[in-house]
Biotite code that builds the C-alpha atoms (Angstrom):
import biotite.structure as struc

atoms = struc.array([
    struc.Atom([66.409, 61.188, 88.514], chain_id="A", res_id=1, res_name="MET", atom_name="CA", element="C"),
    struc.Atom([66.206, 64.727, 89.852], chain_id="A", res_id=2, res_name="TYR", atom_name="CA", element="C"),
    struc.Atom([64.136, 65.768, 92.813], chain_id="A", res_id=3, res_name="SER", atom_name="CA", element="C"),
    struc.Atom([62.447, 69.137, 93.075], chain_id="A", res_id=4, res_name="ILE", atom_name="CA", element="C"),
    struc.Atom([61.867, 70.318, 96.603], chain_id="A", res_id=5, res_name="LEU", atom_name="CA", element="C"),
    struc.Atom([59.089, 72.766, 97.367], chain_id="A", res_id=6, res_name="THR", atom_name="CA", element="C"),
    struc.Atom([60.446, 74.739, 100.290], chain_id="A", res_id=7, res_name="LEU", atom_name="CA", element="C"),
    struc.Atom([58.468, 77.401, 102.091], chain_id="A", res_id=8, res_name="ILE", atom_name="CA", element="C"),
    struc.Atom([60.351, 80.035, 104.071], chain_id="A", res_id=9, res_name="ALA", atom_name="CA", element="C"),
    struc.Atom([58.521, 82.410, 106.389], chain_id="A", res_id=10, res_name="LYS", atom_name="CA", element="C"),
    struc.Atom([60.341, 85.366, 107.868], chain_id="A", res_id=11, res_name="LEU", atom_name="CA", element="C"),
    struc.Atom([59.113, 87.690, 110.594], chain_id="A", res_id=12, res_name="TYR", atom_name="CA", element="C"),
    struc.Atom([61.448, 90.057, 112.425], chain_id="A", res_id=13, res_name="ALA", atom_name="CA", element="C"),
    struc.Atom([64.195, 87.767, 113.726], chain_id="A", res_id=14, res_name="ASP", atom_name="CA", element="C"),
    struc.Atom([62.238, 84.522, 113.310], chain_id="A", res_id=15, res_name="ASP", atom_name="CA", element="C"),
    struc.Atom([62.508, 82.168, 110.370], chain_id="A", res_id=16, res_name="ASP", atom_name="CA", element="C"),
    struc.Atom([60.621, 78.996, 109.506], chain_id="A", res_id=17, res_name="LYS", atom_name="CA", element="C"),
    struc.Atom([61.635, 76.604, 106.758], chain_id="A", res_id=18, res_name="LEU", atom_name="CA", element="C"),
    struc.Atom([59.349, 73.745, 105.944], chain_id="A", res_id=19, res_name="TYR", atom_name="CA", element="C"),
    struc.Atom([58.745, 71.147, 103.302], chain_id="A", res_id=20, res_name="THR", atom_name="CA", element="C"),
    struc.Atom([57.576, 67.600, 102.812], chain_id="A", res_id=21, res_name="GLU", atom_name="CA", element="C"),
    struc.Atom([60.386, 65.053, 102.954], chain_id="A", res_id=22, res_name="VAL", atom_name="CA", element="C"),
    struc.Atom([59.552, 61.799, 101.201], chain_id="A", res_id=23, res_name="ARG", atom_name="CA", element="C"),
    struc.Atom([63.024, 60.518, 100.332], chain_id="A", res_id=24, res_name="SER", atom_name="CA", element="C"),
    struc.Atom([66.662, 60.843, 101.271], chain_id="A", res_id=25, res_name="MET", atom_name="CA", element="C"),
    struc.Atom([67.086, 63.073, 98.222], chain_id="A", res_id=26, res_name="SER", atom_name="CA", element="C"),
    struc.Atom([64.479, 65.478, 99.665], chain_id="A", res_id=27, res_name="ASP", atom_name="CA", element="C"),
    struc.Atom([66.272, 65.411, 103.003], chain_id="A", res_id=28, res_name="LEU", atom_name="CA", element="C"),
    struc.Atom([69.604, 66.268, 101.352], chain_id="A", res_id=29, res_name="PHE", atom_name="CA", element="C"),
    struc.Atom([67.996, 69.170, 99.471], chain_id="A", res_id=30, res_name="LEU", atom_name="CA", element="C"),
    struc.Atom([66.403, 70.441, 102.684], chain_id="A", res_id=31, res_name="PHE", atom_name="CA", element="C"),
    struc.Atom([69.784, 70.240, 104.429], chain_id="A", res_id=32, res_name="GLN", atom_name="CA", element="C"),
    struc.Atom([71.304, 72.242, 101.557], chain_id="A", res_id=33, res_name="ASP", atom_name="CA", element="C"),
    struc.Atom([68.706, 74.963, 102.198], chain_id="A", res_id=34, res_name="CYS", atom_name="CA", element="C"),
    struc.Atom([69.590, 75.011, 105.892], chain_id="A", res_id=35, res_name="GLN", atom_name="CA", element="C"),
    struc.Atom([73.279, 75.198, 105.002], chain_id="A", res_id=36, res_name="ASP", atom_name="CA", element="C"),
    struc.Atom([72.561, 78.200, 102.750], chain_id="A", res_id=37, res_name="SER", atom_name="CA", element="C"),
    struc.Atom([70.659, 79.937, 105.551], chain_id="A", res_id=38, res_name="LEU", atom_name="CA", element="C"),
    struc.Atom([73.512, 79.270, 107.967], chain_id="A", res_id=39, res_name="TYR", atom_name="CA", element="C"),
    struc.Atom([76.102, 80.564, 105.482], chain_id="A", res_id=40, res_name="HIS", atom_name="CA", element="C"),
    struc.Atom([74.029, 83.728, 104.905], chain_id="A", res_id=41, res_name="TRP", atom_name="CA", element="C"),
    struc.Atom([73.803, 84.319, 108.670], chain_id="A", res_id=42, res_name="SER", atom_name="CA", element="C"),
    struc.Atom([77.592, 84.004, 109.002], chain_id="A", res_id=43, res_name="CYS", atom_name="CA", element="C"),
    struc.Atom([78.297, 86.365, 106.086], chain_id="A", res_id=44, res_name="VAL", atom_name="CA", element="C"),
    struc.Atom([75.944, 89.000, 107.496], chain_id="A", res_id=45, res_name="TRP", atom_name="CA", element="C"),
    struc.Atom([77.111, 88.401, 111.089], chain_id="A", res_id=46, res_name="GLN", atom_name="CA", element="C"),
    struc.Atom([73.585, 87.556, 112.241], chain_id="A", res_id=47, res_name="LEU", atom_name="CA", element="C"),
    struc.Atom([74.138, 84.433, 114.329], chain_id="A", res_id=48, res_name="PRO", atom_name="CA", element="C"),
    struc.Atom([71.380, 81.856, 114.608], chain_id="A", res_id=49, res_name="ILE", atom_name="CA", element="C"),
    struc.Atom([70.773, 80.379, 118.048], chain_id="A", res_id=50, res_name="SER", atom_name="CA", element="C"),
    struc.Atom([70.865, 76.630, 117.460], chain_id="A", res_id=51, res_name="CYS", atom_name="CA", element="C"),
    struc.Atom([69.416, 76.083, 120.939], chain_id="A", res_id=52, res_name="LEU", atom_name="CA", element="C"),
    struc.Atom([66.183, 77.710, 119.708], chain_id="A", res_id=53, res_name="LYS", atom_name="CA", element="C"),
    struc.Atom([66.085, 75.636, 116.506], chain_id="A", res_id=54, res_name="CYS", atom_name="CA", element="C"),
    struc.Atom([64.450, 72.267, 115.986], chain_id="A", res_id=55, res_name="CYS", atom_name="CA", element="C"),
    struc.Atom([62.831, 70.037, 113.434], chain_id="A", res_id=56, res_name="THR", atom_name="CA", element="C"),
    struc.Atom([59.196, 69.045, 113.746], chain_id="A", res_id=57, res_name="ILE", atom_name="CA", element="C"),
    struc.Atom([57.905, 65.819, 112.254], chain_id="A", res_id=58, res_name="ASP", atom_name="CA", element="C"),
    struc.Atom([54.226, 65.663, 111.357], chain_id="A", res_id=59, res_name="THR", atom_name="CA", element="C"),
    struc.Atom([52.227, 62.935, 109.703], chain_id="A", res_id=60, res_name="GLY", atom_name="CA", element="C"),
    struc.Atom([53.336, 59.430, 108.897], chain_id="A", res_id=61, res_name="LYS", atom_name="CA", element="C"),
    struc.Atom([57.150, 59.144, 108.724], chain_id="A", res_id=62, res_name="PRO", atom_name="CA", element="C"),
    struc.Atom([58.451, 58.355, 105.253], chain_id="A", res_id=63, res_name="ALA", atom_name="CA", element="C"),
    struc.Atom([61.960, 57.636, 106.555], chain_id="A", res_id=64, res_name="LEU", atom_name="CA", element="C"),
    struc.Atom([63.342, 56.132, 109.741], chain_id="A", res_id=65, res_name="ALA", atom_name="CA", element="C"),
    struc.Atom([63.749, 58.890, 112.330], chain_id="A", res_id=66, res_name="SER", atom_name="CA", element="C"),
    struc.Atom([67.433, 58.140, 112.840], chain_id="A", res_id=67, res_name="ASP", atom_name="CA", element="C"),
    struc.Atom([68.007, 58.901, 109.132], chain_id="A", res_id=68, res_name="GLU", atom_name="CA", element="C"),
    struc.Atom([66.329, 62.303, 109.359], chain_id="A", res_id=69, res_name="CYS", atom_name="CA", element="C"),
    struc.Atom([68.932, 64.265, 111.253], chain_id="A", res_id=70, res_name="ARG", atom_name="CA", element="C"),
    struc.Atom([69.346, 67.934, 110.382], chain_id="A", res_id=71, res_name="CYS", atom_name="CA", element="C"),
    struc.Atom([72.220, 70.261, 111.200], chain_id="A", res_id=72, res_name="TYR", atom_name="CA", element="C"),
    struc.Atom([72.703, 73.994, 111.342], chain_id="A", res_id=73, res_name="LEU", atom_name="CA", element="C"),
    struc.Atom([76.400, 74.512, 110.800], chain_id="A", res_id=74, res_name="GLY", atom_name="CA", element="C"),
    struc.Atom([77.960, 71.797, 112.944], chain_id="A", res_id=75, res_name="THR", atom_name="CA", element="C"),
    struc.Atom([75.136, 71.720, 115.501], chain_id="A", res_id=76, res_name="GLU", atom_name="CA", element="C"),
    struc.Atom([72.617, 68.877, 115.438], chain_id="A", res_id=77, res_name="LEU", atom_name="CA", element="C"),
    struc.Atom([69.090, 70.285, 115.621], chain_id="A", res_id=78, res_name="LEU", atom_name="CA", element="C"),
    struc.Atom([66.717, 68.981, 118.237], chain_id="A", res_id=79, res_name="GLY", atom_name="CA", element="C"),
    struc.Atom([63.620, 67.028, 117.226], chain_id="A", res_id=80, res_name="GLU", atom_name="CA", element="C"),
    struc.Atom([59.997, 67.579, 118.210], chain_id="A", res_id=81, res_name="GLN", atom_name="CA", element="C"),
    struc.Atom([57.097, 65.218, 117.560], chain_id="A", res_id=82, res_name="LYS", atom_name="CA", element="C"),
    struc.Atom([53.733, 66.682, 116.687], chain_id="A", res_id=83, res_name="SER", atom_name="CA", element="C"),
])
């Protein structure tokens, strides 16, 4: 079974927001792939991303246990915020 992830990316100046609805581990893996692509792009173009300014925000009822939903940017674990 294939999962299709609807990802929204918003760019403004040097800010970027990626967001989607994660309902399964498959969605989480696809979202991580998108973050990996963004990180790779930033390395290629020598535009470093400050991981200290990055975080994930959980809204709504959690579909997965919070300890399963860990996201990384490169090798850095992103911080978590609760809405």
